[in-house]
C-alpha positions in Angstrom: -13.8 -59.0 -72.6 -16.3 -56.7 -74.1 -16.9 -53.1 -72.5 -19.3 -52.8 -69.8 -19.8 -49.2 -69.8 -19.0 -48.0 -73.6 -16.7 -45.4 -72.1 -12.6 -44.9 -71.3 -11.0 -48.6 -70.4 -8.5 -49.4 -68.1 -6.5 -52.4 -67.2 -5.2 -52.4 -63.7 -2.0 -54.8 -63.4 0.0 -56.9 -62.8 0.0 -56.9 -58.8 -2.8 -56.0 -56.1 -0.7 -54.9 -53.3 -2.4 -54.1 -49.9 -5.6 -54.1 -52.5 -4.4 -50.4 -53.7 -5.3 -51.4 -57.7 -8.3 -53.2 -56.9 -10.0 -50.7 -55.2 -8.8 -48.0 -57.6 -10.4 -49.8 -60.3 -13.9 -50.4 -58.3 -13.6 -46.6 -57.9 -13.1 -45.4 -61.6 -16.3 -47.7 -62.7 -18.0 -45.7 -60.3 -17.0 -42.8 -62.0 -18.2 -44.3 -65.4 -14.8 -45.9 -66.8 -14.3 -49.1 -67.8 -11.8 -50.6 -65.1 -10.8 -53.6 -64.6 -7.8 -55.3 -61.7 -5.8 -58.6 -62.5 -3.4 -59.8 -61.0 -0.7 -62.4 -62.2 -0.8 -64.8 -58.8 -3.3 -64.6 -56.0 -2.0 -61.9 -53.6 -1.2 -62.6 -49.9 -3.5 -61.6 -47.2 -6.8 -61.8 -48.8 -6.7 -58.9 -51.1 -8.3 -60.2 -54.0 -8.5 -58.2 -57.7 -11.2 -58.8 -60.0 -9.4 -61.5 -62.0 -6.6 -63.8 -61.4 -4.5 -64.7 -64.5 -2.3 -67.6 -63.1 -3.2 -70.8 -61.3 -1.1 -72.3 -58.6 -0.5 -75.2 -60.6 0.5 -73.7 -63.6 3.8 -74.6 -65.1 6.4 -72.4 -66.6 5.3 -72.5 -70.5 1.7 -72.4 -69.4 2.1 -69.3 -67.5 3.7 -67.9 -70.4 1.5 -68.8 -72.7 -1.4 -67.0 -70.4 0.8 -63.7 -70.4 1.7 -63.5 -74.1 -2.1 -64.0 -74.7 -2.9 -61.2 -71.9 -0.9 -59.0 -73.4 -2.9 -59.4 -76.9 -5.9 -58.9 -74.8 -4.6 -55.6 -73.4 -3.3 -54.6 -76.9 -7.0 -55.4 -78.5 -9.9 -54.8 -75.3 -8.0 -51.2 -73.1 -7.0 -48.0 -73.8 -5.2 -47.3 -70.3 -2.9 -49.8 -68.6 -1.9 -49.0 -65.3 1.0 -51.1 -64.2 1.3 -51.1 -60.5 4.2 -51.8 -58.0 6.7 -51.1 -61.2 5.9 -54.0 -62.8 4.8 -54.7 -66.5 2.8 -57.5 -67.9 6.6 -59.3 -69.0 8.5 -60.9 -66.1 11.3 -59.2 -64.0 14.8 -60.6 -64.5 14.6 -59.6 -60.7 11.6 -62.3 -60.2 12.3 -64.6 -62.6 8.8 -65.9 -64.5 8.1 -69.3 -62.6 11.5 -71.1 -63.1 15.4 -70.8 -61.6 16.7 -72.3 -64.4 19.4 -70.7 -66.3 16.7 -71.1 -69.6 14.1 -69.1 -67.6 16.5 -66.3 -66.9 17.7 -66.0 -70.2 14.2 -66.1 -71.3 13.1 -63.6 -68.7 16.0 -61.0 -69.5 15.2 -61.5 -73.1 11.7 -60.2 -72.7 11.8 -57.9 -69.4 10.2 -54.5 -70.7 9.6 -55.9 -74.3 5.8 -55.2 -73.9 6.1 -51.8 -73.0 7.2 -50.7 -77.2 4.8 -53.0 -78.2 1.9 -51.3 -76.1 3.0 -47.8 -77.3 3.1 -48.7 -80.8 -0.4 -50.1 -80.2 -1.4 -46.6 -79.2 -2.1 -47.4 -75.6 -1.9 -44.9 -72.6 1.1 -46.1 -70.0 1.0 -45.7 -66.4 3.1 -47.0 -63.8 2.5 -46.8 -60.0 5.7 -47.2 -58.0 4.8 -48.6 -54.3 7.7 -49.4 -52.0 11.0 -51.9 -52.7 9.7 -51.8 -56.3 11.8 -48.2 -56.9 13.8 -48.0 -53.1 17.5 -48.7 -53.3 19.2 -49.5 -50.5 22.4 -47.4 -51.5 20.8 -44.4 -52.0 18.7 -44.9 -48.7 22.1 -45.6 -46.9 23.8 -42.3 -48.7 21.3 -40.0 -47.9 18.8 -40.9 -45.2 20.1 -41.1 -41.4 16.9 -43.0 -40.6 16.4 -46.1 -42.8 15.3 -49.8 -43.0 18.1 -50.5 -45.1 20.3 -50.3 -42.3 17.8 -53.0 -40.3 17.2 -55.3 -42.6 18.7 -58.9 -43.7 21.9 -59.6 -45.9 20.4 -59.6 -49.4 17.3 -57.6 -48.9 19.2 -54.9 -50.9 22.3 -55.8 -53.3 24.4 -53.4 -55.6 22.8 -55.9 -58.3 18.9 -55.2 -57.3 19.8 -51.5 -56.8 21.1 -51.1 -60.5 18.5 -53.6 -61.9 15.9 -51.2 -59.9 17.5 -48.3 -62.1 17.4 -49.7 -65.1 13.9 -50.6 -65.1 13.1 -47.2 -63.9 14.9 -45.7 -67.1 13.5 -48.0 -69.2 10.0 -47.8 -67.9 10.2 -43.5 -68.1 11.0 -43.6 -72.0 7.6 -45.1 -72.3 5.0 -44.1 -69.6 3.2 -41.1 -69.5 2.7 -40.7 -66.1 4.4 -42.1 -63.3 3.3 -41.7 -59.6 4.8 -43.0 -56.4 2.6 -44.3 -53.2 5.8 -43.2 -50.8 6.8 -39.5 -51.3 10.6 -41.1 -50.5 9.9 -42.8 -53.6 10.1 -39.6 -55.8 13.9 -38.7 -55.0 14.8 -41.9 -57.7 12.1 -41.7 -59.9 12.5 -39.8 -63.3 11.6 -35.5 -63.4 7.6 -35.6 -63.4 6.7 -38.6 -61.1 4.1 -37.3 -59.0 3.6 -38.4 -55.4 0.1 -40.1 -55.2 -2.3 -41.0 -52.1 -2.9 -44.7 -51.2 -6.4 -45.0 -52.1 -7.4 -49.0 -51.5 -10.1 -48.2 -48.7 -13.1 -48.3 -49.7 -14.4 -45.4 -46.5 -18.1 -46.4 -47.0 -17.2 -50.0 -46.1 -14.5 -49.3 -42.7 -16.7 -46.9 -40.2 -15.5 -46.2 -37.1 -17.1 -48.2 -34.1 -19.3 -46.5 -31.7 -16.6 -46.7 -29.0 -13.8 -45.9 -31.3 -13.6 -42.5 -30.0 -13.1 -43.4 -26.1 -9.9 -46.0 -24.9 -9.8 -48.7 -23.0 -9.6 -48.7 -19.1 -6.2 -49.8 -20.3 -4.9 -48.7 -23.9 -4.6 -51.1 -26.3 -1.4 -50.4 -28.4 -1.3 -52.0 -31.9 1.5 -53.5 -34.2 1.7 -55.2 -37.2 4.7 -55.7 -39.4 4.8 -57.6 -42.7 8.2 -57.7 -42.4 10.2 -56.7 -39.1 13.3 -55.2 -40.1 11.2 -52.8 -42.2 8.9 -51.9 -39.7 11.5 -51.3 -37.1 9.4 -53.9 -34.5 12.5 -54.4 -32.5 12.6 -50.7 -31.5 8.8 -50.7 -30.6 8.9 -54.1 -28.7 12.1 -52.7 -26.6 10.2 -49.8 -25.7 7.2 -51.8 -24.9 9.2 -53.9 -22.6 10.7 -50.7 -20.9 7.4 -49.1 -20.8 5.9 -52.2 -18.7 9.1 -52.8 -16.9 8.2 -48.7 -15.4 4.5 -50.5 -14.6 3.1 -48.2 -17.2 -0.5 -49.5 -17.9 -1.0 -50.8 -21.7 -1.7 -54.0 -23.8 0.2 -54.4 -26.5 -0.5 -57.0 -29.5 1.4 -58.0 -32.3 -0.4 -59.0 -35.6 1.6 -60.9 -38.2 0.9 -63.6 -40.8 -3.3 -63.0 -40.4 -5.4 -62.8 -43.5 -6.6 -59.3 -44.0 -10.5 -60.4 -42.8 -8.9 -62.0 -40.0 -6.7 -59.0 -38.4 -9.2 -56.5 -39.3 -11.2 -58.0 -36.4 -7.6 -57.1 -34.3 -7.7 -53.6 -35.8 -11.1 -52.4 -34.7 -10.7 -52.7 -30.6 -7.0 -51.1 -30.1 -6.6 -47.6 -28.8 -3.0 -46.9 -30.6 -1.3 -47.5 -33.7 2.2 -48.2 -34.1 3.1 -48.2 -37.9 6.5 -48.0 -39.2 9.5 -46.5 -37.6 11.9 -46.5 -40.3 10.5 -45.9 -44.3 9.6 -42.4 -43.8 5.7 -42.5 -44.5 3.2 -44.5 -43.4 1.6 -47.4 -44.7 -1.5 -48.6 -46.0 -2.4 -50.5 -42.6 -2.0 -46.8 -41.0 -4.5 -45.1 -43.6 -6.9 -48.2 -42.6 -6.5 -47.4 -39.1 -6.7 -43.8 -39.6 -10.1 -44.9 -41.6 -11.4 -46.4 -38.0 -11.0 -43.2 -36.2 -7.5 -45.0 -34.7 -4.4 -42.7 -33.6 -1.6 -43.7 -35.3 2.6 -43.2 -34.6 4.8 -43.6 -37.6 8.3 -42.2 -38.4 7.9 -39.2 -40.7 10.8 -37.9 -43.0 10.7 -34.0 -42.9 12.8 -34.4 -46.1 10.7 -36.1 -48.1 7.7 -33.7 -47.1 8.4 -31.4 -50.2 6.6 -34.1 -52.5 3.2 -34.2 -51.0 0.7 -30.9 -51.3 1.6 -28.0 -48.5 -2.3 -28.8 -47.5 -2.0 -32.5 -46.8 1.5 -32.0 -44.8 -0.5 -29.2 -42.7 -3.2 -31.6 -41.6 -1.5 -34.7 -41.4 -2.6 -36.5 -37.9 0.5 -38.4 -37.4 2.1 -38.5 -33.6 5.8 -38.7 -35.3 8.1 -41.2 -33.9 11.8 -42.1 -34.5 13.6 -45.1 -33.7 15.2 -43.1 -31.0 12.2 -41.4 -29.3 9.2 -44.3 -29.9 10.0 -44.7 -25.7 9.4 -41.2 -24.8 6.2 -40.6 -27.5 4.4 -43.8 -26.3 5.2 -43.1 -22.8 4.1 -39.2 -23.2 0.8 -40.5 -25.0 -0.5 -43.3 -22.9 0.3 -41.3 -19.6 -0.3 -37.4 -20.0 -1.5 -37.3 -23.2 -3.7 -40.5 -23.1 -6.9 -38.3 -22.8 -6.1 -36.5 -26.4 -5.7 -39.9 -28.2 -9.8 -39.9 -29.1 -9.0 -36.5 -30.7 -6.4 -37.4 -33.1 -8.4 -40.6 -34.1 -11.4 -38.6 -34.8 -9.3 -36.2 -37.0 -7.3 -39.2 -38.7 -10.9 -40.2 -39.7 -11.4 -36.9 -41.4 -8.0 -36.9 -43.0 -8.7 -40.0 -44.9 -11.4 -39.1 -45.8 -9.8 -35.8 -47.5 -6.7 -37.5 -48.7 -7.1 -40.8 -49.5 -10.6 -41.4 -50.9 -10.7 -44.0 -53.6 -13.6 -41.5 -55.5 -11.5 -38.7 -55.0 -8.3 -40.1 -56.6 -10.0 -42.3 -59.3 -11.3 -38.5 -60.7 -7.8 -37.1 -60.6 -6.4 -40.2 -62.5 -9.6 -40.4 -65.1 -8.5 -36.4 -65.9 -4.8 -37.8 -66.1 -6.1 -40.8 -68.5 -8.0 -38.5 -70.5 -5.2 -36.1 -70.9 -2.9 -38.8 -71.6 -5.5 -40.0 -74.6 -5.6 -36.7 -75.8 -2.3 -35.5 -76.8 
């Protein structure tokens, strides 16, 4: 791939979780960088990158051939390699490279993270963004957080082995990475000193605009919850709260969105009056950013102890309606009855908030400066 803009060349890979790496690459291109996003496998829910490396029918040897050629391409054609979801070009032992055989796992163990010293030797800037369970460790969560999805998820979701493996990967990545970012502030607890919080940048605010009636509620408020994993999101607490409210005669409509492609789910999002996001992680997710961009108020659990990692001004301006598993019933009841008339105002403040803190162009401008600093040292 020839440089299209004749400037700093940035590769985003190997995943595109909630569309964050693609939108960041697009915003960087608008600022004059020659940025490109590549996913090794087609992402779920329709979040497409600029390029997909593997085909669904590729066998193990075909995939690995493509992987090594891609590493050579990265070394030859880019200046900054921006890895996302804590992954690099080489496969992770926790996720075997297309095979569960003993040979495949041995191969993966041998090559895991071996691309990092090669990229550093080639003079590349290395940036790594962690997004969630790529860094989050069950044992740390259980020891340090009273409220955490580590107490709710199924057996095996976290284990001593996967926790140890994550710590090993983080330590190895720290040896080579010029910058480490976290999209969720709780991750900074388990990342190396110097890791920085970076807001989600996956929503092009010019293409996601509030609907004309988005600042006025329906006759009966429509509450939305859209879990990607019920245990992680605290869905059982939401369902219990909704059931109690209905039993008391509180007027509300409730929509549970699961498994829909993103373009179909978006049609539902614009019609709601209130989003209940996640109640256990301690921060809001990518869906909350998208709904706030639509001027929708969001209910979510915000962990106080993690807020030291975000800018004080961001903390002050955050419009999230805070609720924990033990308070979600009371919070919903209050906002669907006595404070229903305030929802539209919270929605308007939410749009202003994402324009200030989650604008991809603003975040890309910050990263552009970081990239330039990396290459100048």
